[in-house]
PLY file of the C-alpha trace (Angstrom):
ply
format ascii 1.0
element vertex 57
property float x
property float y
property float z
element edge 56
property int vertex1
property int vertex2
end_header
9.74 -155.90 67.69
7.33 -153.18 66.58
7.97 -149.92 68.38
6.23 -149.60 71.77
5.27 -153.29 72.08
6.61 -154.83 75.28
6.25 -158.03 77.25
5.96 -156.11 80.54
5.44 -152.45 81.42
6.15 -151.18 84.92
4.43 -147.81 85.24
3.69 -144.97 87.61
6.89 -145.08 89.62
9.92 -142.91 90.26
13.17 -143.99 88.62
16.58 -143.15 90.07
19.23 -143.30 87.36
22.88 -144.23 87.63
23.95 -141.31 85.43
26.64 -138.90 86.62
23.94 -136.40 87.62
21.88 -139.06 89.47
18.80 -137.95 87.50
15.32 -138.70 88.82
12.48 -139.50 86.41
9.09 -139.18 88.09
5.85 -140.75 86.85
7.61 -142.93 84.30
7.30 -146.32 82.71
9.88 -149.02 82.07
9.31 -151.21 79.00
10.74 -154.75 79.06
11.05 -157.05 76.03
12.66 -160.52 76.15
13.91 -159.83 79.69
15.75 -156.64 78.68
14.82 -153.06 79.57
14.29 -151.53 76.14
12.64 -148.20 76.99
12.26 -145.73 79.85
10.06 -142.67 79.41
8.07 -140.08 81.29
4.36 -140.89 81.16
3.66 -137.16 80.81
5.36 -137.20 77.39
3.78 -140.45 76.17
0.28 -141.10 74.90
-1.04 -144.17 76.72
-2.62 -145.53 73.53
0.82 -145.78 71.91
2.16 -148.26 74.49
1.21 -151.95 74.41
2.29 -154.88 76.58
1.23 -158.39 77.50
1.34 -157.41 81.20
1.30 -154.09 83.07
2.53 -153.72 86.63
0 1
1 2
2 3
3 4
4 5
5 6
6 7
7 8
8 9
9 10
10 11
11 12
12 13
13 14
14 15
15 16
16 17
17 18
18 19
19 20
20 21
21 22
22 23
23 24
24 25
25 26
26 27
27 28
28 29
29 30
30 31
31 32
32 33
33 34
34 35
35 36
36 37
37 38
38 39
39 40
40 41
41 42
42 43
43 44
44 45
45 46
46 47
47 48
48 49
49 50
50 51
51 52
52 53
53 54
54 55
55 56
């Protein structure tokens, strides 16, 4: 899979992690490829033109 190409992107939400510190990532996107979460990033640190998907939620 070329980098940053996903089947589905879920964007604009707040993510609560299961890390020991229970980190919160606000205004993020979750990239899904072949039914697997393959990327989670802050939208503030990502150029929107560098992310591609078949469907965006």
